[in-house]
C-alpha positions in Angstrom: 11.1 11.2 -48.6 10.8 8.6 -45.8 12.7 9.0 -42.6 14.1 5.7 -41.3 15.3 5.4 -37.7 19.0 5.0 -37.2 19.9 1.3 -36.7 22.1 2.6 -33.8 19.2 4.4 -32.0 18.3 2.6 -28.8 14.8 1.2 -28.6 13.0 0.2 -25.5 10.9 -3.0 -25.7 10.4 -3.2 -21.9 6.8 -4.1 -21.1 5.1 -1.2 -19.5 7.7 1.3 -20.7 5.6 4.1 -22.0 5.2 7.8 -21.8 7.0 9.7 -19.0 3.6 10.2 -17.3 3.2 6.4 -17.1 6.5 6.1 -15.3 5.5 8.9 -12.9 2.2 7.1 -12.1 4.1 3.9 -11.4 6.5 5.8 -9.1 3.6 7.5 -7.3 1.9 4.2 -6.8 5.0 2.6 -5.5 5.5 5.5 -3.0 1.9 5.2 -1.8 2.5 1.4 -1.3 5.7 2.0 0.7 3.9 4.7 2.7 1.0 2.3 3.5 3.5 -0.4 4.5 5.1 2.1 6.9 1.7 2.9 8.3 1.0 -0.7 9.0 4.3 -1.2 10.7 3.9 2.0 12.8 0.4 0.8 13.9 1.7 -2.6 14.8 4.3 -1.1 17.2 1.4 -0.5 19.5 0.2 -4.1 19.3 1.6 -6.6 21.7 2.7 -10.0 20.3 2.3 -8.9 16.7 5.6 -10.3 15.4 3.9 -12.6 12.9 1.8 -9.7 11.5 4.9 -7.5 11.2 6.7 -10.2 9.3 3.7 -10.5 6.9 3.6 -6.7 6.4 7.3 -6.7 5.6 6.9 -9.5 3.1 4.0 -7.8 1.3 4.9 -7.1 -2.3 1.6 -5.5 -3.6 -1.0 -3.2 -2.0 -3.5 -6.0 -2.1 -1.3 -8.0 0.2 -1.7 -5.2 2.8 -5.4 -5.0 2.1 -5.8 -8.6 3.0 -3.9 -8.1 6.3 -6.1 -5.2 7.4 -8.6 -7.2 9.4 -6.0 -9.1 11.5 -4.1 -5.8 12.0 -7.2 -3.9 13.2 -8.0 -6.9 15.4 -4.5 -6.6 17.0 -5.2 -2.9 17.6 -8.5 -3.7 19.3 -7.7 -1.9 22.5 -9.9 1.0 23.5 -7.1 3.2 24.8 -6.3 6.5 22.9 -3.1 5.1 21.5 -4.7 2.1 19.8 -7.6 4.3 18.6 -5.1 6.8 17.1 -3.2 4.1 15.3 -6.4 2.6 13.9 -7.5 6.1 12.6 -4.1 6.7 10.9 -4.2 3.3 9.3 -7.7 3.9 8.0 -6.6 7.2 6.4 -3.6 5.4 4.9 -5.8 2.7 3.4 -8.1 5.3 2.0 -5.2 6.9 0.1 -4.3 3.7 -1.6 -7.8 2.3 -2.0 -9.9 5.4 -2.3 -12.9 3.7 -4.0 -13.3 1.0 -1.4 -15.1 1.7 1.9 -12.7 0.1 4.3 -15.0 1.0 7.2 -17.7 -1.3 5.9 -15.6 -4.3 6.8 -15.9 -3.5 10.5 -19.7 -3.0 10.8 -21.7 -5.3 12.9 -24.8 -7.0 11.4 
C-alpha cells in the first residue's frame, strides 16, 4: 500500500529551505556577520573623519563587503597609540572568526 501525502499538507518550496541544521547554520552565519559589522563600527569610533567608512560598513550586506573594506579601515586606524592598536587587534580577531581560512595579516606585510 502506497502512502500519498495529504493534498492539504503544507509544502515548502523555498530555495535553501532544508534541514533544521541548515537553518541553524544560516542563523549562525548571519550572527557572525552582524558581530563583524559591530566590530568594524566599534573600531571606527576611534578613527577621526571616518564618516564615509562608517556609512559603507552600515550599507554592507554580505561578509565579503566588509572584507573589501578592511584595508581602508585599518588605514584609518593607523595611529600608534594603544587605543588604535587595541581596535586593530579586536578587528583582526573578528575577521578571523568570519574568514578563518584566510590569513588577514598577510595583507599588511611589507615587501
